[in-house]
Backbone as CSV, one residue per row, in Angstrom:
resi,resn,N_x,N_y,N_z,CA_x,CA_y,CA_z,C_x,C_y,C_z
1,UNK,34.933,107.258,-61.437,35.754,106.589,-62.447,35.799,105.104,-62.129
2,UNK,35.682,104.228,-63.139,35.658,102.790,-62.922,37.048,102.290,-62.554
3,UNK,37.075,101.164,-61.827,38.347,100.573,-61.416,39.047,99.965,-62.621
4,UNK,40.393,99.996,-62.657,41.107,99.367,-63.763,40.898,97.870,-63.766
5,UNK,40.941,97.285,-64.953,40.797,95.841,-65.062,41.987,95.161,-64.393
6,UNK,41.753,94.087,-63.650,42.873,93.390,-63.005,43.792,92.777,-64.043
7,UNK,45.074,92.745,-63.733,46.059,92.146,-64.625,46.216,90.679,-64.254
8,UNK,45.967,89.796,-65.217,46.096,88.366,-64.981,47.528,87.960,-65.293
9,UNK,48.197,87.330,-64.328,49.596,86.994,-64.481,49.838,85.542,-64.094
10,UNK,50.923,84.934,-64.610,51.271,83.576,-64.169,51.507,83.552,-62.664
11,UNK,51.134,82.427,-62.025,51.298,82.316,-60.574,51.995,81.019,-60.200
12,UNK,52.748,80.448,-61.144,53.406,79.177,-60.893,53.073,78.195,-61.991
13,UNK,53.481,76.959,-61.817,53.274,75.928,-62.836,51.787,75.683,-63.057
14,UNK,51.303,75.991,-64.260,49.912,75.726,-64.599,48.914,76.572,-63.856
15,UNK,49.327,77.741,-63.385,48.450,78.626,-62.622,48.536,80.042,-63.168
16,UNK,47.477,80.811,-62.963,47.535,82.256,-63.144,46.659,82.895,-62.082
17,UNK,46.855,84.195,-61.856,46.133,84.857,-60.781,45.934,86.324,-61.112
18,UNK,44.924,86.926,-60.479,44.666,88.357,-60.601,43.979,88.813,-59.326
19,UNK,44.166,90.089,-58.982,43.559,90.649,-57.778,42.734,91.867,-58.146
20,UNK,41.499,91.927,-57.625,40.608,93.062,-57.851,39.666,93.173,-56.673
21,UNK,39.461,94.392,-56.190,38.503,94.674,-55.117,38.726,93.795,-53.893
22,UNK,39.984,93.551,-53.558,40.313,92.761,-52.384,40.203,91.266,-52.575
23,UNK,39.950,90.814,-53.812,39.766,89.391,-54.100,40.894,88.895,-54.992
24,UNK,41.617,87.890,-54.542,42.625,87.226,-55.367,41.975,86.009,-56.027
25,UNK,41.908,86.015,-57.355,41.391,84.869,-58.107,42.564,84.062,-58.631
26,UNK,42.540,82.757,-58.358,43.587,81.838,-58.820,42.944,80.834,-59.760
27,UNK,43.495,80.728,-60.968,43.007,79.774,-61.960,43.928,78.565,-62.054
28,UNK,43.372,77.357,-62.071,44.095,76.194,-62.570,44.103,76.359,-64.085
29,UNK,45.288,76.429,-64.679,45.381,76.925,-66.055,46.101,75.959,-66.991
30,UNK,45.558,74.751,-67.103,46.019,73.798,-68.104,44.780,73.257,-68.843
31,UNK,44.054,74.124,-69.515,42.771,73.699,-70.094,42.899,72.555,-71.091
32,UNK,44.047,72.478,-71.784,44.248,71.391,-72.731,44.422,70.043,-72.037
33,UNK,44.686,70.069,-70.713,44.838,68.854,-69.913,43.729,68.750,-68.867
34,UNK,42.635,69.449,-69.084,41.501,69.484,-68.156,41.944,69.962,-66.767
35,UNK,42.987,70.814,-66.774,43.554,71.387,-65.545,44.061,70.323,-64.581
36,UNK,44.454,69.171,-65.133,45.023,68.111,-64.307,46.329,68.594,-63.682
37,UNK,46.622,68.092,-62.481,47.719,68.617,-61.685,48.978,67.771,-61.750
38,UNK,50.084,68.431,-62.003,51.398,67.855,-61.766,51.771,68.145,-60.309
39,UNK,52.822,67.506,-59.819,53.279,67.761,-58.458,53.720,69.208,-58.305
40,UNK,54.426,69.753,-59.317,54.865,71.144,-59.241,53.667,72.097,-59.193
41,UNK,52.640,71.795,-59.974,51.441,72.643,-59.986,50.744,72.619,-58.626
42,UNK,50.643,71.426,-58.040,50.046,71.274,-56.724,50.820,72.101,-55.703
43,UNK,52.140,71.968,-55.716,52.985,72.707,-54.769,52.848,74.218,-54.986
44,UNK,52.859,74.638,-56.253,52.761,76.065,-56.540,51.384,76.620,-56.188
45,UNK,50.344,75.799,-56.281,49.009,76.242,-55.873,48.984,76.549,-54.381
46,UNK,49.546,75.664,-53.577,49.582,75.922,-52.139,50.442,77.154,-51.836
47,UNK,51.535,77.326,-52.562,52.360,78.520,-52.376,51.578,79.781,-52.733
48,UNK,50.747,79.706,-53.776,49.923,80.850,-54.172,48.880,81.168,-53.103
49,UNK,48.320,80.140,-52.457,47.383,80.373,-51.355,48.079,81.061,-50.189
50,UNK,49.279,80.593,-49.850,50.039,81.195,-48.751,50.345,82.658,-49.062
51,UNK,50.742,82.937,-50.304,51.058,84.317,-50.695,49.822,85.210,-50.617
52,UNK,48.686,84.702,-51.057,47.448,85.485,-50.988,47.065,85.757,-49.543
53,UNK,47.219,84.752,-48.697,46.861,84.891,-47.283,47.747,85.913,-46.586
54,UNK,48.975,86.056,-47.044,49.927,86.981,-46.421,49.808,88.403,-46.958
55,UNK,49.051,88.603,-48.028,48.927,89.915,-48.666,47.822,90.717,-47.978
56,UNK,48.135,91.840,-47.337,47.094,92.607,-46.630,46.031,93.186,-47.559
57,UNK,46.310,93.250,-48.856,45.313,93.749,-49.811,44.287,92.688,-50.190
58,UNK,44.562,91.434,-49.860,43.681,90.323,-50.235,42.822,89.944,-49.035
59,UNK,41.513,90.006,-49.222,40.595,89.705,-48.122,39.702,88.505,-48.414
60,UNK,39.779,87.988,-49.619,39.076,86.754,-49.974,39.768,86.156,-51.192
61,UNK,39.688,84.836,-51.314,40.328,84.107,-52.413,39.257,83.346,-53.182
62,UNK,39.324,83.404,-54.505,38.468,82.591,-55.372,39.365,81.654,-56.165
63,UNK,38.994,80.389,-56.203,39.740,79.379,-56.954,38.838,78.847,-58.052
64,UNK,39.344,78.771,-59.281,38.544,78.295,-60.398,39.449,77.626,-61.427
65,UNK,38.848,77.162,-62.520,39.608,76.514,-63.579,39.448,77.240,-64.902
66,UNK,40.426,77.094,-65.772,40.329,77.628,-67.131,39.620,76.617,-68.021
67,UNK,38.834,77.114,-68.969,38.155,76.220,-69.901,36.935,75.571,-69.291
68,UNK,36.690,74.316,-69.668,35.464,73.620,-69.289,35.592,72.751,-68.048
69,UNK,36.783,72.666,-67.476,37.003,71.840,-66.283,37.496,72.697,-65.135
70,UNK,37.131,72.289,-63.916,37.732,72.861,-62.713,39.096,72.215,-62.520
71,UNK,39.118,70.909,-62.289,40.375,70.162,-62.186,40.068,68.679,-62.248
72,UNK,40.699,67.981,-63.183,40.447,66.556,-63.381,41.242,65.671,-62.429
73,UNK,41.924,66.280,-61.461,42.726,65.497,-60.524,44.176,65.466,-60.928
74,UNK,44.862,64.407,-60.559,46.282,64.281,-60.883,46.469,64.029,-62.372
75,UNK,47.503,64.623,-62.930,47.834,64.408,-64.336,48.166,62.928,-64.566
76,UNK,47.657,62.330,-65.647,47.936,60.906,-65.890,49.424,60.573,-65.897
77,UNK,50.240,61.490,-66.416,51.686,61.240,-66.409,52.227,61.208,-64.980
78,UNK,51.644,62.060,-64.107,52.063,62.049,-62.705,51.656,60.743,-62.032
79,UNK,50.469,60.239,-62.370,50.038,58.956,-61.816,50.967,57.830,-62.255
80,UNK,51.350,57.856,-63.530,52.271,56.848,-64.040,53.598,56.917,-63.302
81,UNK,54.040,58.160,-63.027,55.302,58.330,-62.328,55.279,57.792,-60.913
82,UNK,54.080,57.782,-60.304,53.977,57.317,-58.923,54.115,55.800,-58.794
83,UNK,54.211,55.094,-59.912,54.538,53.675,-59.856,55.981,53.469,-59.391
84,UNK,56.799,54.534,-59.527,58.192,54.516,-59.099,58.255,54.934,-57.626
85,UNK,58.861,54.115,-56.786,58.920,54.387,-55.354,59.600,55.718,-55.047
86,UNK,60.567,56.112,-55.865,61.255,57.377,-55.606,60.300,58.555,-55.739
87,UNK,59.416,58.492,-56.729,58.450,59.568,-56.912,57.408,59.560,-55.799
88,UNK,57.044,58.383,-55.315,56.110,58.315,-54.187,56.726,58.958,-52.956
89,UNK,57.989,58.698,-52.714,58.673,59.303,-51.575,58.710,60.828,-51.717
90,UNK,58.919,61.306,-52.937,58.952,62.748,-53.169,57.601,63.373,-52.833
91,UNK,56.526,62.715,-53.225,55.186,63.230,-52.955,54.925,63.301,-51.459
92,UNK,55.343,62.284,-50.730,55.051,62.212,-49.298,56.017,63.059,-48.479
93,UNK,57.302,62.996,-48.795,58.324,63.570,-47.925,58.843,64.932,-48.369
94,UNK,58.636,65.294,-49.637,59.258,66.504,-50.148,58.256,67.507,-50.703
95,UNK,56.978,67.344,-50.366,55.966,68.233,-50.917,56.137,69.663,-50.410
96,UNK,56.451,69.802,-49.118,56.743,71.125,-48.580,55.598,71.797,-47.845
97,UNK,54.391,71.248,-47.928,53.228,71.809,-47.246,52.429,70.682,-46.605
98,UNK,51.728,71.007,-45.520,50.780,70.056,-44.965,49.583,69.957,-45.906
99,UNK,49.052,68.752,-46.134,47.925,68.623,-47.072,46.722,69.482,-46.707
100,UNK,46.473,69.694,-45.413,45.309,70.450,-44.965,45.567,71.949,-44.917
101,UNK,46.617,72.424,-45.568,46.987,73.838,-45.501,45.826,74.795,-45.746
102,UNK,44.943,74.590,-46.751,43.869,75.573,-46.966,43.011,75.819,-45.733
103,UNK,42.843,74.815,-44.874,42.012,74.974,-43.684,42.698,75.786,-42.598
104,UNK,44.006,75.975,-42.705,44.765,76.664,-41.660,44.922,78.155,-41.941
105,UNK,44.499,78.619,-43.105,44.682,80.017,-43.478,43.617,80.891,-42.818
106,UNK,43.871,82.195,-42.784,42.896,83.118,-42.219,41.948,83.706,-43.240
107,UNK,42.268,83.591,-44.527,41.476,84.212,-45.580,40.436,83.240,-46.106
108,UNK,39.170,83.659,-46.220,38.147,82.753,-46.748,38.409,82.392,-48.209
109,UNK,38.060,81.150,-48.570,38.269,80.632,-49.923,36.922,80.248,-50.519
110,UNK,36.658,80.742,-51.708,35.436,80.415,-52.446,35.847,79.647,-53.700
111,UNK,35.267,78.463,-53.907,35.555,77.677,-55.111,34.504,77.973,-56.162
112,UNK,34.942,78.444,-57.324,34.072,78.622,-58.482,34.296,77.404,-59.380
113,UNK,33.527,76.350,-59.124,33.734,75.069,-59.798,33.029,75.157,-61.150
114,UNK,33.777,75.609,-62.141,33.228,75.939,-63.453,32.990,74.725,-64.333
115,UNK,33.442,73.561,-63.907,33.283,72.341,-64.691,33.610,71.131,-63.849
116,UNK,33.891,70.029,-64.509,34.113,68.784,-63.799,35.254,68.863,-62.795
117,UNK,35.105,68.092,-61.709,36.153,67.978,-60.692,36.186,66.534,-60.231
118,UNK,37.378,65.955,-60.191,37.520,64.551,-59.810,38.773,64.373,-58.977
119,UNK,38.730,63.391,-58.066,39.910,63.060,-57.279,40.476,64.261,-56.554
120,UNK,41.759,64.528,-56.766,42.419,65.661,-56.142,41.728,66.973,-56.491
121,UNK,41.188,67.079,-57.698,40.470,68.290,-58.088,39.263,68.535,-57.216
122,UNK,38.521,67.476,-56.894,37.382,67.621,-55.991,37.855,67.985,-54.588
123,UNK,38.968,67.410,-54.144,39.498,67.739,-52.815,39.783,69.233,-52.711
124,UNK,40.339,69.831,-53.754,40.609,71.272,-53.723,39.314,72.060,-53.520
125,UNK,38.232,71.620,-54.145,36.942,72.279,-53.933,36.445,72.069,-52.507
126,UNK,36.655,70.875,-51.959,36.205,70.590,-50.594,36.923,71.461,-49.571
127,UNK,38.171,71.815,-49.825,38.929,72.643,-48.894,38.480,74.107,-48.907
128,UNK,37.650,74.495,-49.856,37.103,75.855,-49.869,35.981,75.963,-48.840
129,UNK,35.661,77.190,-48.462,34.585,77.423,-47.494,33.213,77.384,-48.151
130,UNK,33.121,77.897,-49.373,31.868,77.984,-50.120,32.143,77.475,-51.521
131,UNK,31.171,76.726,-52.087,31.343,76.179,-53.430,30.202,76.612,-54.352
132,UNK,30.552,77.275,-55.453,29.637,77.611,-56.526,29.897,76.617,-57.659
133,UNK,28.855,75.979,-58.190,29.038,74.895,-59.156,28.294,75.176,-60.451
134,UNK,28.944,74.888,-61.565,28.297,74.981,-62.874,27.242,73.894,-63.023
135,UNK,26.092,74.255,-63.554,24.991,73.298,-63.705,25.379,72.125,-64.591
136,UNK,26.325,72.342,-65.491,26.739,71.295,-66.417,27.776,70.342,-65.833
137,UNK,28.318,70.659,-64.663,29.471,69.936,-64.128,29.086,68.582,-63.533
138,UNK,30.048,67.692,-63.512,29.935,66.405,-62.836,31.108,66.280,-61.871
139,UNK,30.853,65.660,-60.711,31.862,65.535,-59.673,32.055,64.073,-59.317
140,UNK,33.299,63.713,-58.956,33.580,62.329,-58.565,34.795,62.279,-57.663
141,UNK,34.740,61.391,-56.645,35.932,61.174,-55.828,36.975,60.361,-56.589
142,UNK,36.543,59.379,-57.366,37.405,58.592,-58.278,38.362,57.622,-57.598
143,UNK,38.714,57.824,-56.342,39.825,57.099,-55.730,39.664,55.581,-55.815
144,UNK,38.493,55.080,-55.443,38.319,53.624,-55.407,38.445,53.011,-56.792
145,UNK,38.156,53.773,-57.832,38.239,53.257,-59.205,39.663,53.260,-59.736
146,UNK,40.577,53.841,-58.946,41.994,53.820,-59.283,42.775,52.919,-58.327
147,UNK,42.057,52.187,-57.481,42.738,51.345,-56.510,43.401,52.128,-55.401
148,UNK,42.897,53.334,-55.127,43.494,54.211,-54.131,42.561,54.385,-52.937
149,UNK,43.070,54.962,-51.878,42.277,55.266,-50.688,41.761,56.712,-50.807
150,UNK,40.970,57.144,-49.840,40.448,58.516,-49.833,41.590,59.476,-49.478
151,UNK,42.073,60.180,-50.477,43.303,60.961,-50.329,43.053,62.335,-49.711
152,UNK,44.147,62.905,-49.168,44.213,64.291,-48.712,43.064,64.660,-47.787
153,UNK,42.779,63.783,-46.820,41.787,64.038,-45.772,40.363,64.116,-46.301
154,UNK,40.117,63.626,-47.511,38.745,63.647,-48.022,37.818,62.779,-47.175
155,UNK,38.351,61.725,-46.529,37.540,60.893,-45.641,37.208,61.621,-44.343
156,UNK,37.943,62.644,-44.008,37.636,63.504,-42.856,36.672,64.610,-43.262
157,UNK,36.908,65.214,-44.442,36.110,66.348,-44.898,34.681,65.959,-45.266
158,UNK,34.533,64.929,-46.093,33.210,64.636,-46.649,32.151,64.309,-45.596
159,UNK,32.418,63.462,-44.595,31.370,63.211,-43.598,30.936,64.475,-42.858
160,UNK,31.849,65.398,-42.682,31.528,66.627,-41.973,30.749,67.596,-42.859
161,UNK,30.898,67.477,-44.168,30.198,68.357,-45.094,28.835,67.811,-45.499
162,UNK,28.735,66.485,-45.690,27.503,65.926,-46.256,26.953,64.733,-45.489
163,UNK,27.563,64.376,-44.334,27.080,63.245,-43.559,27.783,61.954,-43.939
164,UNK,27.771,61.011,-43.000,28.525,59.767,-43.177,27.988,58.945,-44.349
165,UNK,26.659,58.781,-44.429,26.100,57.948,-45.490,26.419,58.471,-46.878
166,UNK,26.240,59.764,-47.088,26.547,60.357,-48.393,28.041,60.283,-48.688
167,UNK,28.862,60.507,-47.650,30.309,60.452,-47.850,30.741,59.055,-48.270
168,UNK,30.242,58.032,-47.584,30.606,56.662,-47.941,30.111,56.300,-49.337
169,UNK,28.940,56.768,-49.690,28.423,56.533,-51.042,29.410,57.055,-52.081
170,UNK,29.809,58.306,-51.944,30.692,58.907,-52.947,32.092,58.314,-52.922
171,UNK,32.602,58.021,-51.727,33.969,57.504,-51.630,34.068,56.044,-52.050
172,UNK,33.115,55.213,-51.631,33.178,53.794,-51.988,32.918,53.562,-53.469
173,UNK,31.941,54.265,-54.019,31.550,54.013,-55.412,32.406,54.756,-56.421
174,UNK,32.911,55.929,-56.044,33.633,56.753,-57.010,32.772,57.198,-58.163
175,UNK,31.442,57.103,-58.003,30.539,57.430,-59.111,30.469,58.934,-59.332
176,UNK,30.015,59.323,-60.528,29.833,60.732,-60.845,28.460,61.189,-60.365
177,UNK,28.423,62.394,-59.813,27.138,62.989,-59.449,26.973,64.294,-60.214
178,UNK,25.712,64.648,-60.492,25.453,65.889,-61.219,25.246,67.041,-60.247
179,UNK,25.047,68.240,-60.784,24.937,69.432,-59.954,23.711,69.382,-59.061
180,UNK,22.613,68.835,-59.567,21.395,68.769,-58.763,21.607,67.927,-57.510
181,UNK,22.279,66.776,-57.659,22.533,65.938,-56.490,23.533,66.605,-55.556
182,UNK,24.550,67.245,-56.115,25.544,67.926,-55.281,24.887,69.000,-54.416
183,UNK,23.932,69.721,-54.985,23.224,70.745,-54.221,22.312,70.111,-53.176
184,UNK,21.631,69.047,-53.551,20.676,68.402,-52.640,21.358,67.867,-51.383
185,UNK,22.555,67.297,-51.524,23.229,66.710,-50.362,24.115,67.722,-49.627
186,UNK,24.149,68.963,-50.112,24.910,70.001,-49.428,26.376,70.065,-49.777
187,UNK,26.777,69.385,-50.841,28.183,69.421,-51.243,28.556,70.787,-51.809
188,UNK,27.595,71.467,-52.436,27.806,72.817,-52.962,26.696,73.723,-52.441
189,UNK,26.952,75.033,-52.485,25.989,75.991,-51.956,25.209,76.730,-53.045
190,UNK,25.732,76.802,-54.262,25.049,77.470,-55.364,25.257,76.657,-56.635
191,UNK,24.240,76.587,-57.489,24.360,76.006,-58.826,23.910,77.057,-59.831
192,UNK,24.764,77.305,-60.825,24.524,78.368,-61.793,24.962,77.907,-63.180
193,UNK,24.472,78.565,-64.244,25.019,78.282,-65.577,26.531,78.509,-65.591
194,UNK,27.220,77.713,-66.379,28.690,77.759,-66.377,29.237,79.168,-66.541
195,UNK,28.651,79.956,-67.440,29.218,81.271,-67.724,28.918,82.305,-66.637
196,UNK,28.173,81.911,-65.594,27.889,82.828,-64.493,28.640,82.470,-63.209
197,UNK,29.241,81.282,-63.174,29.800,80.769,-61.923,30.917,81.658,-61.389
198,UNK,31.897,81.987,-62.223,33.041,82.752,-61.738,32.606,84.144,-61.293
199,UNK,31.794,84.824,-62.095,31.375,86.181,-61.745,30.598,86.198,-60.430
200,UNK,29.731,85.204,-60.232,28.954,85.160,-58.994,29.846,84.865,-57.792
201,UNK,30.806,83.966,-57.969,31.735,83.664,-56.875,32.583,84.885,-56.536
202,UNK,33.044,85.597,-57.562,33.844,86.796,-57.320,33.014,87.885,-56.650
203,UNK,31.746,88.020,-57.039,30.877,89.015,-56.402,30.662,88.683,-54.934
204,UNK,30.470,87.397,-54.645,30.317,86.966,-53.248,31.584,87.286,-52.461
205,UNK,32.741,86.947,-53.039,34.014,87.204,-52.365,34.252,88.701,-52.199
206,UNK,33.863,89.506,-53.191,34.031,90.959,-53.093,33.166,91.535,-51.981
207,UNK,31.989,90.953,-51.765,31.135,91.389,-50.663,31.816,91.096,-49.328
208,UNK,32.419,89.905,-49.201,33.181,89.605,-47.990,34.303,90.614,-47.794
209,UNK,35.019,90.916,-48.889,36.164,91.824,-48.805,35.744,93.230,-48.402
210,UNK,34.572,93.661,-48.868,34.142,95.041,-48.629,33.477,95.238,-47.277
211,UNK,32.735,94.240,-46.825,31.853,94.467,-45.685,32.154,93.636,-44.441
212,UNK,33.063,92.679,-44.531,33.313,91.778,-43.403,34.727,91.981,-42.858
213,UNK,34.838,91.947,-41.555,36.131,92.140,-40.899,37.067,90.978,-41.214
214,UNK,38.256,91.245,-41.774,39.217,90.165,-42.016,39.575,89.404,-40.746
215,UNK,39.723,90.138,-39.646,40.039,89.470,-38.392,38.921,88.569,-37.924
216,UNK,37.681,89.046,-38.049,36.538,88.221,-37.660,36.442,86.969,-38.513
217,UNK,36.621,87.113,-39.818,36.504,85.952,-40.701,37.571,84.916,-40.393
218,UNK,38.778,85.376,-40.078,39.847,84.432,-39.744,39.504,83.642,-38.483
219,UNK,38.984,84.340,-37.467,38.629,83.650,-36.218,37.453,82.710,-36.444
220,UNK,36.432,83.174,-37.161,35.259,82.328,-37.428,35.665,81.070,-38.180
221,UNK,36.523,81.220,-39.154,36.982,80.062,-39.923,37.669,79.048,-39.002
222,UNK,38.515,79.562,-38.107,39.192,78.670,-37.173,38.207,78.034,-36.194
223,UNK,37.222,78.808,-35.733,36.217,78.263,-34.827,35.475,77.090,-35.457
224,UNK,35.066,77.254,-36.710,34.280,76.205,-37.377,35.100,74.945,-37.548
225,UNK,36.296,75.074,-38.112,37.071,73.869,-38.399,37.575,73.199,-37.126
226,UNK,38.053,73.970,-36.156,38.526,73.351,-34.917,37.364,72.820,-34.098
227,UNK,36.202,73.466,-34.210,35.038,73.025,-33.459,34.523,71.663,-33.866
228,UNK,34.866,71.218,-35.054,34.449,69.893,-35.500,35.122,68.786,-34.695
229,UNK,36.174,69.128,-33.973,36.914,68.140,-33.204,36.795,68.343,-31.703
230,UNK,35.978,69.310,-31.252,35.840,69.561,-29.830,34.388,69.392,-29.409
231,UNK,34.161,69.281,-28.121,32.805,69.212,-27.597,32.173,70.585,-27.553
232,UNK,30.838,70.626,-27.385,30.130,71.898,-27.404,30.545,72.773,-26.226
233,UNK,30.837,72.181,-25.068,31.240,72.985,-23.915,32.555,73.713,-24.186
234,UNK,33.515,73.000,-24.767,34.798,73.627,-25.101,34.612,74.723,-26.152
235,UNK,33.777,74.440,-27.164,33.533,75.420,-28.220,32.859,76.672,-27.663
236,UNK,31.886,76.472,-26.769,31.190,77.617,-26.175,32.117,78.439,-25.293
237,UNK,32.973,77.762,-24.526,33.915,78.474,-23.664,34.888,79.301,-24.494
238,UNK,35.368,78.719,-25.587,36.279,79.471,-26.452,35.564,80.649,-27.076
239,UNK,34.316,80.449,-27.510,33.555,81.524,-28.129,33.348,82.688,-27.156
240,UNK,33.111,82.371,-25.898,32.943,83.428,-24.892,34.216,84.245,-24.755
241,UNK,35.352,83.547,-24.717,36.638,84.252,-24.625,36.883,85.117,-25.853
242,UNK,36.625,84.555,-27.036,36.849,85.283,-28.272,35.877,86.456,-28.415
243,UNK,34.645,86.268,-27.933,33.650,87.343,-28.004,34.104,88.545,-27.182
244,UNK,34.603,88.283,-25.972,35.075,89.379,-25.126,36.196,90.155,-25.810
245,UNK,37.103,89.416,-26.461,38.209,90.071,-27.162,37.707,90.883,-28.346
246,UNK,36.724,90.337,-29.095,36.233,91.050,-30.276,35.434,92.290,-29.896
247,UNK,34.706,92.247,-28.762,33.955,93.420,-28.311,34.887,94.574,-27.954
248,UNK,36.111,94.240,-27.552,37.091,95.265,-27.205,37.955,95.660,-28.401
249,UNK,37.701,95.047,-29.546,38.563,95.262,-30.702,38.158,96.454,-31.548
250,UNK,39.103,96.892,-32.388,38.884,98.053,-33.247,37.822,97.782,-34.316
251,UNK,37.716,96.549,-34.786,36.743,96.256,-35.847,35.312,96.420,-35.350
252,UNK,35.044,96.038,-34.107,33.696,96.212,-33.568,33.369,97.700,-33.443
253,UNK,34.310,98.491,-32.942,34.097,99.936,-32.838,33.833,100.553,-34.203
254,UNK,34.605,100.103,-35.201,34.424,100.621,-36.561,33.062,100.226,-37.125
255,UNK,32.617,98.995,-36.862,31.318,98.553,-37.357,30.191,99.382,-36.747
256,UNK,30.253,99.631,-35.442,29.230,100.438,-34.773,29.220,101.861,-35.335
257,UNK,30.416,102.421,-35.553,30.507,103.775,-36.102,29.950,103.837,-37.518
258,UNK,30.242,102.824,-38.328,29.764,102.841,-39.721,28.247,102.740,-39.789
259,UNK,27.648,101.991,-38.860,26.188,101.896,-38.820,25.587,103.248,-38.445
260,UNK,26.152,103.877,-37.436,25.637,105.180,-36.988,25.794,106.237,-38.073
261,UNK,26.893,106.147,-38.833,27.185,107.145,-39.866,26.679,106.742,-41.248
262,UNK,26.037,105.585,-41.329,25.442,105.083,-42.585,26.453,105.053,-43.722
263,UNK,27.565,104.375,-43.469,28.626,104.241,-44.465,29.180,102.832,-44.428
264,UNK,29.981,102.508,-45.427,30.647,101.213,-45.475,31.754,101.156,-44.424
265,UNK,31.857,100.056,-43.679,32.928,99.977,-42.675,34.304,99.954,-43.319
266,UNK,35.254,100.541,-42.619,36.638,100.557,-43.100,37.487,99.708,-42.163
267,UNK,37.379,98.387,-42.348,38.115,97.469,-41.484,39.592,97.447,-41.866
268,UNK,40.443,97.355,-40.862,41.875,97.235,-41.110,42.209,95.840,-41.615
269,UNK,43.359,95.710,-42.247,43.831,94.407,-42.683,44.009,93.500,-41.469
270,UNK,43.861,92.216,-41.691,44.010,91.252,-40.602,45.403,91.321,-40.030
271,UNK,45.514,91.341,-38.711,46.807,91.380,-38.055,47.588,90.127,-38.390
272,UNK,48.821,90.301,-38.827,49.668,89.165,-39.183,49.502,88.708,-40.606
273,UNK,48.615,89.346,-41.397,48.401,88.932,-42.788,49.589,89.282,-43.643
């Protein structure tokens, strides 16, 4: 019997979400505004990520946009509001989450970038582990063209994802790049027709949910991001310690048993999820 269709429900300001086959899909859902973000929407998005990460039924997260855009960045009205010092203080002091929160979670995040992404919208894609991009989409950092600096650690993320020269090119110029260039410089991992992007990203995430240990993925994610700030000797020493622990763990035993029995592994939910 086929699985029931997931129920899509509101998930906060300008968001909706649905869960199927261990995958929580979160949509930026203001298509009439190109999914531009208000402060409340930004805050609720991070809250939705935290909730997904804490749900033992969720083993991978997909983030996408409604309509023809992924996310156009900050809502113009929100930008206008930031001319007021009180609103700037609210953004900095009262947001409620660390900006780098997506990197601290244990659940892998796949961005299904179904359309254009700029500024903060592009940053949300950068915080994902894997990026699927619509062939029709254009991407831009935008910050320098608004008189702003590289926001939300994008100056830390981009050099590590695409190299210093490419990062400076995109950040200094704020120019738009097409899908072909994004793929060539390694900014995205897949380019597909717009109407295939979400389904392919969800299929990839469902494969992670079905066949990969949640505990292993959480540790690997932490190894990669923390390893960008440590030397190879420290990274290797930590890996040796973590390897010994994983060899003694239940997930390794289950994986060996599933191979011998020619079946899909039945990994337990991540501890602490």
